C-alpha positions as CSV (number, residue, x, y, z in Angstrom):
1,M,0.0,0.0,0.0
2,C,2.8,2.3,0.8
3,G,4.1,2.1,-2.8
4,A,0.7,2.8,-4.2
5,K,0.2,5.8,-2.0
6,K,3.6,7.1,-3.1
7,K,2.8,6.6,-6.7
8,A,-0.6,8.3,-6.3
9,K,1.0,11.3,-4.5
10,Q,3.6,11.5,-7.3
11,A,0.8,11.4,-9.9
12,I,-1.1,14.1,-8.1
13,A,2.1,16.3,-7.9
14,A,2.8,15.8,-11.6
15,A,-0.8,16.7,-12.4
16,N,-0.6,19.8,-10.2
17,Q,2.7,20.8,-11.9
18,A,1.1,20.3,-15.3
19,T,-1.9,22.3,-14.2
20,A,0.3,25.1,-12.9
21,A,2.3,25.1,-16.1
22,A,-0.9,25.3,-18.2
23,Q,-2.2,28.1,-16.0
24,A,1.1,30.0,-16.4
25,D,1.0,29.5,-20.2
26,A,-2.6,30.7,-20.3
27,A,-1.7,33.8,-18.2
28,A,1.2,34.5,-20.6
29,A,-1.1,34.2,-23.6
30,R,-3.6,36.5,-22.0
31,Q,-0.9,39.1,-21.3
32,E,0.3,38.9,-24.9
33,L,-3.2,39.3,-26.2
34,N,-3.9,42.3,-23.9
35,A,-0.6,43.8,-25.0
36,A,-1.4,43.3,-28.7
37,Q,-4.9,44.8,-28.2
38,T,-3.5,47.7,-26.3
39,A,-0.8,48.4,-28.9
40,S,-3.2,48.2,-31.8
41,A,-5.7,50.5,-30.1
42,A,-3.0,53.1,-29.2
43,A,-1.2,53.0,-32.5
44,P,-2.1,56.0,-34.8
45,V,-4.0,55.2,-37.9
46,Q,-2.3,56.4,-41.1
47,V,-4.7,58.0,-43.5
48,A,-3.7,58.6,-47.1
49,S,-3.7,62.2,-48.0
50,Y,-5.3,63.3,-51.2
51,D,-3.3,65.5,-53.6
52,N,-5.5,68.3,-55.0
53,A,-3.1,69.4,-57.6
54,E,-5.1,67.8,-60.4
55,A,-8.3,69.4,-59.1
56,Y,-6.7,72.8,-58.9
57,A,-5.3,72.5,-62.4
58,Q,-8.8,71.6,-63.7
59,A,-10.3,74.6,-61.8
60,D,-7.7,76.9,-63.4
61,I,-8.5,75.7,-66.9
62,E,-12.3,76.2,-66.3
63,A,-11.7,79.7,-64.9
64,R,-9.6,80.6,-68.0
65,L,-12.3,79.3,-70.3
66,R,-15.0,81.2,-68.5
67,R,-13.0,84.4,-68.8
68,R,-12.4,83.8,-72.5
69,R,-16.1,83.1,-73.1
70,A,-17.1,86.2,-71.2
71,G,-14.6,88.3,-73.2
72,A,-15.8,86.9,-76.5
73,A,-19.5,87.7,-75.6
74,A,-18.5,91.1,-74.4
75,N,-16.7,91.8,-77.6
76,V,-19.7,90.8,-79.7
77,L,-22.2,92.8,-77.7
78,T,-20.1,95.9,-77.4
79,S,-18.7,95.9,-81.0
80,P,-20.0,98.6,-83.4
81,T,-21.8,96.1,-85.5
82,G,-23.4,94.2,-82.6
83,I,-24.9,90.8,-83.2
84,P,-25.1,90.1,-86.9
85,A,-28.6,89.4,-88.2
86,T,-27.7,87.3,-91.2
87,P,-28.9,83.8,-92.0
88,R,-25.4,82.5,-92.6
89,L,-22.7,82.6,-90.0
90,G,-20.0,85.2,-90.9
91,G,-22.4,86.9,-93.4
92,V,-22.3,90.7,-93.6
93,A,-25.6,92.5,-93.0
94,A,-26.3,95.1,-95.6
């Protein structure tokens, strides 16, 4: 009986050691998980910036076209002949 008790005690001690090791591994895994979650939450998020150079260039082109159209209309309306009243474009009114 003495040998069986000794073996049982050794088995219980081994199981306790295994349980303690498993608990330590689980605690380490929880710490790593918490550290990873904290690090990802605290890390700044990089946002791509949009370069408006193309939009500004398009706006400049449109502004130039508006000024040219306004200038052409003003030239026609304020010219000595005014708006020609001929059926053909470029015809001369008599």
